[in-house]
C-alpha positions, 0 to 999 in steps of 0.5 A: 219119685212116686208115692210108693217111694214114700211108703217104702221110706217110712217102712225103713224106720222105727219112727217117722217125723214130718218136717213141716206142719202146714198144708203140705205136712198135713196132707202127707200125714193124712195120706199116710194115715189112710195107708196105715202109716203113722207119723210120730211127730211134726217137726218145726223150725220155730215152735213159737209160730205154732199155737197147737201142741198137736195137729191131726192128733200128732205132737208138734216138736221143735227141730231143737229136740232132735239130737244124736239121731241114730241111723234107721231110728228116725226117718224125716219127711220134708213137706213144706209149702215152697221149694224156695225153702228147700236148701234152707231146710236141708241146711237145718237138717245137716246142722243137726247131723240128720241125713235120713230124710226124704224131700217131697216135691210139690209134684208129689204133693199133687199126687198125694192129694189126688190119691187121698180120699179124705175120709178120716174124721179128725176130732180137733175139727172146729169149723163154721160152714157157709152156704148161700143157696140150695137149688139147681141153677143153670148159670151158677157163675158165682158158685153159690148154689148147691143142689138139694140132693147134694146138700142132703148128702153133705148134711147127713155126712156132717150129722153122722161124723161131727158135733153140730152145734148152734151158732150161739154154742159155737161162739161159746165152745172152744171144743171141736164142733161144726156150725152151719150158716147161710148168708143172704136169705134166699127163698130157697133156704125156706123151700129146700134147705129147711126141710133137710135141716129138719129131717136130720135135726141139724141146727143152722143160722141164716144171716138175712139181708133185708133190702129185698125181703118180701119183694121179687127183686134179685140181688145185684150180682144176680141182676148182673148175671141176668143181663149178660147170660139171660138176655137175648139182646146182650151185644157181643161187646159193649162199652161202659164207663170207659171200659170194654166188655166181651160177651161172645161165649160163656167164658167171655161172659163170665169174665165180663161179670167178674170184672163188673162185680169188682167195680161194683164192690167199690160202690155204695148202694146209691152209686151201684144202683145208678151203675146198674141202670147204665149197665142195663141200657148198655146191654139192652136188658129189661129187668125180669126178676126171676122168682127163683132168685128172690129173697124170703117173704115176711111169712117165709122168714117167720116160718123159718124163724119158728123152726126149732133148728134155725136162728136168724141173724143180720146181714145188712140192708144193702149187701154193700162192701161195708169197708167202703161206706162211711161210718154213718152209712155203715151204721144205717146199713147194719142197724136198719137190717136188725130193726127190720128183722126184729119187726118181722120175727117179733123178737131180738136178734144178736148175730151178724155176718159181714157181706162178702166177709173177706178181709177187705170187706169190713174194718174195725168201725164195722165191728164197733157199729155191729156191737153198738147195735146189739150184735154180740156174735159176729162172723166173717169169711176170712179173718182179718183181726187175729188177735186183740179185742176184735179177734172174737168178732171176725172168725173165718168160715168155709164157703161151700162152692160147688164145681158142677162138673166135679165127678166126686163132690163129696170127696171135694167136700171132705177135702175142704173140711180137712184143709180148714182144720 
């Protein structure tokens, strides 16, 4: 089956419904819209699990609403995320007496994805976008850097197509909008990001980690990358804490960095610093803090804060996975960063983001402590608590990670926004 079969199938019916309102269903709907074919409804087997009454501007209905469907009236596209449910879906449709349907395979979904431009703007988009660095980096193994040229294109695109709001307004608005955020507080946020934000008059918030402020010290993940990639003396293999690591080429070096990063994530700051010293000895690395990787100076932080388009938030002192710290360690890490930033910029701050921000990187203690410290607007990367009193304090964000070999990075950017609607 080909994409053309899908288009031809839709042309045979007065109405087209899509069974499945998840990732695959939305991809099919978007592709058809791009080809001027409108879906009339998303069909779901259990509407209780769907919070929205509309998705991509298309109504969502229960399968129970389909009765006595006459031939050639409604064509149903089946687009579900797993072929494991194929027989179950076919059984549901058969029970309803529905025979006019087309099952879209995962292979066809891949083809639909590759042929979609993702250039339709959906008004329901509400999204926080996370950047880290705006610079050109030779070995960007963590995928944190975006070039100033591409950042300019992305910000221009967002400005022309979406309602861009401050982080404060994002927390207060339920309406569709986008807010721009940065984590960590790299100096290139001042050098390269700020001029572009001011050029397009786009608001953003920078969540600043204070441990390396006003120093040339690199973040620990940059030190890890440096001792493996930017170290002529790094051995082709080495052992550390009963583990062996290979550094023969780019791929083995990257795998070594990823493996060591996972170990470090389980350490508090004291253990991490001791481990890094052992790592430097094992790789014969002499610490050489690269200026391009430093954090903001106090003066740069003040100048960024003085911009009418930038707000400053907290991001801890040590950039440790907060969930592995004791309650007291978390409190110090969060409260001290707030006090440091406030002493530099000369006013209170009330916004905070969790380091790393995945579900395992924070807990309810983290949120309670942040609130206790005076942070009333808190955000994560991946939402852990989806209901209850913590729901508002751990919304997710779209992380901008660049594939530097991508032939069409703007399409990939549009696609990532679409996938997070």
